[in-house]
PAMI-936975 format. One record per atom (N, C-alpha, C): x negated, z, y. Coordinates in steps of 0.2 Angstrom, whole numbers, padded with zeros to 4 digits, always signed. Example, Ala and Ser with C-alpha at 12.3 -4.5 7.8 and 13.67 -1.06 7.14 Angstrom:
residues 2
-0066+0039-0028-0062+0039-0022-0066+0039-0016-0064+0035-0011-0068+0036-0005-0064+0039+0000
***
This chain:
residues 247
-0096-0082-0158-0093-0076-0155-0088-0078-0150-0083-0075-0149-0078-0076-0144-0080-0075-0137-0077-0078-0132-0079-0077-0125-0077-0070-0124-0081-0066-0119-0080-0059-0118-0077-0059-0111-0072-0055-0110-0069-0054-0103-0069-0046-0102-0071-0044-0096-0070-0037-0094-0065-0037-0088-0060-0033-0089-0055-0032-0084-0055-0024-0082-0055-0024-0075-0055-0017-0073-0050-0016-0067-0048-0010-0066-0043-0009-0061-0045-0003-0057-0043-0003-0050-0045+0002-0046-0039+0002-0040-0039+0008-0037-0035+0009-0031-0039+0008-0024-0036+0005-0020-0039+0003-0013-0039+0010-0009-0035+0015-0011-0036+0021-0007-0041+0026-0010-0044+0024-0016-0049+0028-0019-0056+0026-0018-0057+0021-0014-0064+0019-0012-0065+0011-0013-0071+0009-0012-0072+0002-0012-0071-0001-0019-0071-0008-0019-0071-0011-0026-0077-0010-0030-0077-0010-0036-0083-0010-0040-0088-0015-0038-0094-0014-0039-0099-0020-0037-0099-0025-0042-0101-0031-0039-0102-0037-0044-0096-0042-0042-0098-0048-0045-0093-0054-0044-0088-0054-0049-0081-0055-0047-0076-0055-0051-0070-0059-0048-0065-0061-0053-0059-0063-0050-0055-0057-0048-0053-0057-0042-0049-0052-0039-0042-0053-0038-0038-0049-0041-0030-0049-0041-0028-0043-0037-0024-0045-0031-0021-0040-0027-0014-0039-0028-0012-0033-0030-0005-0032-0032-0001-0027-0027-0005-0026-0021-0002-0021-0016+0005-0024-0013+0006-0030-0014+0013-0033-0011+0019-0032-0016+0017-0030-0023+0022-0029-0028+0026-0022-0026+0032-0022-0028+0036-0015-0027+0032-0010-0031+0031-0004-0028+0028+0002-0031+0033+0005-0035+0032+0006-0042+0036+0009-0046+0036+0016-0046+0031+0019-0042+0031+0027-0041+0037+0029-0037+0040+0024-0033+0046+0026-0029+0052+0028-0033+0052+0026-0039+0058+0027-0044+0058+0034-0046+0062+0038-0045+0062+0045-0047+0061+0046-0055+0064+0041-0058+0064+0042-0066+0057+0040-0069+0053+0037-0064+0046+0035-0067+0040+0039-0064+0042+0044-0060+0037+0048-0057+0033+0052-0062+0026+0052-0061+0022+0055-0066+0019+0051-0071+0022+0045-0072+0020+0040-0077+0014+0036-0074+0011+0032-0078+0006+0027-0076+0007+0021-0079+0003+0016-0078+0004+0009-0081+0002+0009-0088+0000+0015-0091-0001+0015-0098+0005+0017-0102+0010+0020-0098+0016+0022-0101+0021+0016-0102+0024+0015-0107+0028+0009-0109+0034+0008-0104+0037+0014-0102+0043+0013-0097+0041+0010-0090+0035+0013-0088+0033+0011-0081+0030+0004-0082+0026+0002-0087+0024-0004-0088+0029-0010-0088+0035-0008-0092+0040-0013-0092+0043-0014-0085+0044-0008-0081+0047-0009-0075+0042-0013-0070+0036-0013-0071+0031-0017-0067+0032-0024-0069+0032-0025-0075+0032-0032-0078+0038-0036-0076+0044-0032-0075+0050-0035-0073+0051-0036-0066+0046-0034-0062+0046-0035-0055+0044-0042-0053+0048-0045-0049+0047-0052-0047+0040-0053-0045+0037-0058-0048+0030-0060-0046+0025-0057-0051+0026-0052-0055+0021-0049-0059+0020-0054-0065+0025-0056-0069+0024-0061-0074+0020-0067-0072+0022-0070-0066+0018-0076-0064+0011-0074-0063+0009-0068-0060+0002-0066-0059-0001-0065-0066+0002-0063-0071-0001-0062-0077-0003-0069-0080+0002-0074-0080+0001-0080-0082-0004-0084-0079-0005-0083-0072-0010-0087-0069-0017-0084-0071-0017-0078-0071-0024-0075-0073-0026-0077-0080-0021-0077-0085-0023-0079-0091-0025-0087-0091-0022-0091-0088-0024-0098-0088-0031-0099-0085-0032-0095-0079-0039-0095-0076-0044-0092-0081-0043-0087-0084-0048-0084-0088-0049-0089-0094-0044-0092-0097-0045-0096-0103-0050-0102-0101-0049-0104-0095-0053-0110-0092-0060-0108-0091-0061-0102-0088-0068-0100-0085-0072-0096-0090-0069-0092-0095-0073-0088-0099-0078-0092-0104-0076-0098-0106-0081-0102-0110-0087-0104-0106-0086-0105-0100-0091-0107-0095-0096-0102-0093-0095-0096-0095-0100-0091-0092-0107-0092-0096-0112-0090-0092-0119-0090-0095-0119-0086-0101-0123-0088-0106-0124-0084-0112-0125-0076-0111-0120-0073-0114-0121-0065-0114-0117-0062-0108-0115-0067-0103-0112-0064-0097-0104-0064-0098-0101-0058-0097-0093-0058-0097-0090-0061-0091-0084-0063-0092-0080-0065-0086-0077-0059-0084-0077-0057-0077-0075-0051-0075-0068-0052-0070-0063-0048-0072-0057-0048-0068-0056-0041-0065-0054-0041-0059-0053-0034-0056-0046-0035-0053-0042-0030-0055-0035-0029-0052-0034-0023-0048-0031-0024-0042-0030-0018-0038-0023-0017-0035-0022-0011-0034-0016-0009-0031-0017-0003-0026-0013+0001-0024-0014+0006-0019-0018+0012-0022-0015+0015-0028-0018+0021-0031-0022+0019-0037-0021+0013-0040-0025+0011-0046-0022+0015-0052-0015+0017-0052-0012+0020-0057-0006+0017-0060-0003+0012-0057+0003+0010-0059+0003+0002-0060+0004-0002-0054+0004-0009-0054-0002-0012-0057-0008-0010-0055-0014-0014-0057-0015-0012-0065-0013-0006-0067-0014-0004-0074-0010-0008-0079-0003-0009-0077+0002-0012-0081+0000-0019-0082-0002-0023-0076-0003-0030-0076-0010-0031-0080-0015-0027-0079-0021-0028-0082-0020-0027-0090-0016-0023-0092-0015-0022-0099-0011-0028-0102-0007-0031-0098-0003-0037-0100-0008-0043-0100-0012-0044-0096-0017-0049-0096-0022-0048-0102-0024-0042-0103-0028-0041-0109-0025-0043-0115-0019-0041-0116-0015-0042-0122-0014-0050-0123-0013-0053-0118-0012-0061-0119-0019-0064-0120-0024-0062-0117-0031-0065-0119-0033-0063-0126-0031-0057-0128-0033-0056-0135-0029-0060-0140-0023-0062-0138-0019-0066-0142-0022-0073-0143-0026-0075-0138-0029-0081-0138-0036-0081-0141-0038-0075-0144-0044-0075-0148-0050-0072-0143-0049-0070-0137-0055-0068-0133-0056-0061-0134-0062-0059-0133-0064-0052-0134-0063-0049-0127-0059-0044-0126-0057-0041-0120-0059-0033-0120-0062-0031-0114-0063-0024-0113-0060-0022-0107-0056-0017-0107-0052-0015-0101-0055-0008-0098-0055-0007-0092-0057+0000-0089-0053+0001-0083-0050+0007-0083-0045+0009-0077-0049+0015-0074-0052+0013-0068-0056+0018-0064-0052+0024-0062-0046+0023-0059-0042+0028-0056-0036+0030-0059-0034+0028-0065-0028+0029-0068-0026+0036-0069-0031+0041-0070-0029+0048-0072-0031+0052-0066-0032+0049-0060-0033+0053-0054-0026+0054-0050-0025+0060-0048-0018+0061-0045-0017+0058-0038-0011+0057-0036-0010+0053-0030-0012+0058-0024-0015+0055-0019-0017+0058-0013-0011+0060-0009-0010+0066-0007-0004+0068-0003-0006+0074+0002-0010+0073+0007-0013+0078+0011-0007+0083+0013-0007+0089+0011-0002+0094+0012-0001+0096+0020-0007+0095+0024-0006+0097+0031-0004+0091+0035-0002+0086+0032+0000+0080+0037+0007+0080+0037+0010+0080+0043+0017+0080+0044+0021+0074+0042+0017+0068+0043+0020+0062+0040+0021+0061+0033+0015+0064+0030+0015+0064+0022+0021+0068+0020+0022+0074+0023+0028+0078+0021+0035+0075+0022+0035+0071+0027+0042+0067+0028+0042+0062+0023+0037+0058+0021+0037+0053+0016+0039+0056+0009+0036+0062+0008+0037+0065+0001+0044+0069+0001+0048+0069+0007+0054+0072+0007+0054+0079+0007+0049+0082+0009+0048+0090+0010+0049+0092+0017+0049+0087+0022+0050+0089+0029+0056+0085+0031+0060+0087+0036+0066+0083+0038+0064+0078+0043+0068+0073+0043+0067+0067+0048+0073+0063+0048+0075+0059+0053+0080+0054+0053+0077+0048+0052+0078+0045+0045+0075+0039+0043+0080+0034+0045+0078+0029+0049+0082+0023+0051+0081+0017+0047+0076+0016+0043+0075+0010+0039+0070+0012+0034+0070+0009+0028+0065+0010+0023+0063+0003+0020+0057+0002+0019+0054-0003+0015+0050+0000+0009+0047-0005+0005+0044-0002-0001+0039+0003+0000+0035+0002+0005+0029+0006+0006+0029+0009+0013+0034+0008+0017+0034+0010+0024+0041+0013+0026+0042+0018+0030+0048+0020+0033+0048+0020+0041+0054+0020+0044+0054+0020+0051+0059+0027+0052+0056+0031+0057+0060+0037+0058+0061+0038+0066+0066+0042+0068+0066+0044+0075+0061+0050+0076+0058+0049+0082+0053+0055+0084+0058+0061+0084+0055+0067+0082+0058+0073+0082+0060+0075+0090+0055+0073+0094+0056+0075+0101+0061+0071+0104+0064+0066+0101+0069+0061+0104+0066+0055+0107+0059+0055+0108+0056+0049+0110+0056+0048+0117+0052+0043+0120+0051+0042+0127+0057+0038+0130+0061+0035+0126+0066+0030+0128+0071+0029+0123+0077+0027+0124+0082+0026+0119+0080+0021+0114+0081+0022+0108+0079+0018+0102+0072+0018+0100+0068+0023+0103+0061+0024+0101+0061+0026+0093+0057+0022+0089+0056+0024+0082+0048+0024+0081+0047+0027+0075+0040+0027+0073+0040+0024+0066+0035+0019+0065+0035+0016+0059+0029+0018+0055+0030+0021+0049+0025+0025+0046+0024+0023+0038+0017+0021+0036+0016+0019+0029+0017+0025+0025+0019+0025+0019+0019+0030+0014+0012+0033+0012+0007+0028+0012+0000+0030+0010-0003+0033+0016-0007+0039+0015-0010+0042+0020-0017+0039+0022-0017+0035+0027-0023+0033+0030-0023+0035+0038-0029+0037+0040-0029+0040+0047-0027+0036+0052-0029+0029+0052-0027+0025+0058-0027+0018+0056-0026+0013+0061-0025+0006+0059-0032+0003+0057-0038+0006+0058-0044+0004+0056-0046+0005+0049-0043+0009+0045-0045+0012+0039-0044+0007+0033-0038+0004+0033-0036+0000+0027-0032-0006+0030-0035-0012+0030-0031-0018+0033-0025-0019+0030-0025-0018+0023-0019-0020+0019-0013-0016+0021-0014-0009+0022-0009-0004+0024-0007-0006+0031-0012-0007+0035-0010-0008+0042-0006-0015+0043-0007-0020+0038-0003-0026+0038+0004-0024+0036+0005-0020+0031+0012-0019+0029+0015-0015+0034+0012-0010+0038+0015-0006+0043+0017-0011+0049+0013-0015+0051+0014-0020+0056+0020-0025+0055+0020-0027+0048+0025-0032+0046+0032-0028+0047+0032-0022+0045+0039-0018+0045+0040-0017+0053+0035-0016+0057+0037-0015+0064+0039-0022+0067+0037-0027+0064+0039-0034+0067+0046-0035+0065+0048-0032+0059+0055-0033+0057+0060-0030+0062+0058-0024+0065+0062-0020+0069+0062-0023+0076+0056-0025+0078+0055-0028+0085+0059-0034+0086+0059-0038+0080+0063-0044+0081+0070-0043+0083+0073-0037+0082+0080-0036+0084+0080-0034+0092+0075-0033+0095+0075-0031+0102+0073-0037+0107+0076-0037+0112+0075-0042+0117+0068-0041+0121+0066-0034+0121+0060-0033+0124+0058-0026+0121+0051-0025+0120+0049-0019+0117+0042-0018+0117+0039-0012+0117+0032-0011+0116+0031-0009+0109+0025-0011+0106+0023-0009+0099+0016-0006+0101+0016+0000+0099+0009+0004+0101+0007+0008+0095+0000+0007+0094-0003+0012+0089-0010+0014+0092-0012+0019+0090-0018+0022+0093-0023+0024+0087-0029+0024+0089-0035+0026+0084-0039+0031+0088-0039+0037+0086-0043+0042+0089-0040+0046+0094-0043+0052+0095-0040+0056+0101-0041+0053+0108-0047+0049+0108-0048+0046+0115-0043+0041+0117-0040+0039+0112-0035+0034+0113-0028+0037+0112-0027+0043+0113-0021+0047+0113-0018+0048+0106-0022+0047+0101-0019+0049+0094-0019+0056+0093-0013+0059+0091-0012+0066+0090-0010+0068+0083-0007+0063+0079-0006+0064+0072-0010+0059+0068-0015+0061+0064-0020+0056+0061-0017+0054+0054-0012+0050+0055-0009+0046+0049-0006+0040+0053-0008+0034+0051-0006+0028+0054+0001+0028+0056+0003+0026+0062+0010+0025+0064+0010+0021+0070+0015+0017+0070+0016+0013+0076+0023+0015+0080+0022+0015+0086+0028+0017+0090+0032+0010+0092+0038+0010+0091+0042+0004+0094+0046+0007+0099+0045+0005+0105+0049+0007+0111+0053+0002+0114+0060+0001+0113+0064-0004+0117+0063-0003+0124+0063-0009+0128+0062-0009+0135+0068-0013+0138+0070-0011+0144+0074-0015+0148+0071-0016+0155+0073-0021+0159+0070-0022+0166+0072-0016+0170+0067-0013+0173+0068-0008+0178+0069-0001+0175+0067+0000+0169+0068+0006+0165+0064+0012+0168+0059+0010+0172+0055+0015+0175+0050+0019+0170+0049+0017+0164+0044+0020+0159+0037+0017+0160+0033+0021+0162+0026+0019+0164+0022+0019+0157+0017+0015+0157+0012+0015+0151+0005+0014+0154+0001+0019+0152+0002+0024+0146+0007+0029+0149+0010+0032+0143+0015+0037+0145+0012+0043+0149+0015+0046+0154+0013+0051+0158+0012+0057+0153+0007+0062+0155+0006+0068+0151+0011+0072+0149+0017+0073+0153+0022+0077+0150+0025+0074+0144+0026+0067+0144+0029+0064+0138+0024+0064+0132+0017+0064+0133+0012+0064+0128+0013+0071+0125+0014+0076+0129+0014+0083+0126+0020+0084+0121+0026+0081+0123+0032+0081+0119+0031+0077+0113+0028+0071+0113+0027+0067+0107+0022+0070+0102+0018+0075+0104+0013+0078+0100+0017+0083+0094+0023+0084+0095+0027+0088+0090+0028+0083+0084+0027+0076+0085+0027+0072+0079+0020+0071+0077
***
């Protein structure tokens, strides 16, 4: 009987990983194909989107590494125990599904018995309609976008900000604050670091919860350029806080 492999996919925004021990493959750093207007509405089960994912730098190498690892470990599993592989991305609909399917196809080509389960592939993307930042990300609300990354944008505060050059760095994914999803927080802060590197002095500020002055419950980081003697006090005085609540 050939060695048995179980491959599952899931979205980190859809809840915790399935229980049990498995090889974990994290694809959140790969380019998200859902950003391409021509691929919207497709999943990793669709040939066009799968081809797009597998052409993304790093994806084929990920497949090859997983296949080599599985071929080495599957025959060593205790009798009747499958080798489990879990592949994750943000939504569990695009990158993880395409890569999991490619791994499964390659392992079947080597004679292994492979079962694949996609937990979240048919669930729609989360986009809270009452979140102002989600509307900006979706393009249904106006904003001055000053920079874009694959999963993050930087915008000018609608109020004008508290100081010249003030920007907000916002992840595409809707998470309430910096404590909800470490991977999304890391992407957001990496983008913030890109912008701060261009400033001789700046504050980088994010808040969690109303007691910490958070007024929009979608993770965001303020970047506030500073100069000596600019007179801006931190924490910001109440009049500034009230203006910034329009964001």
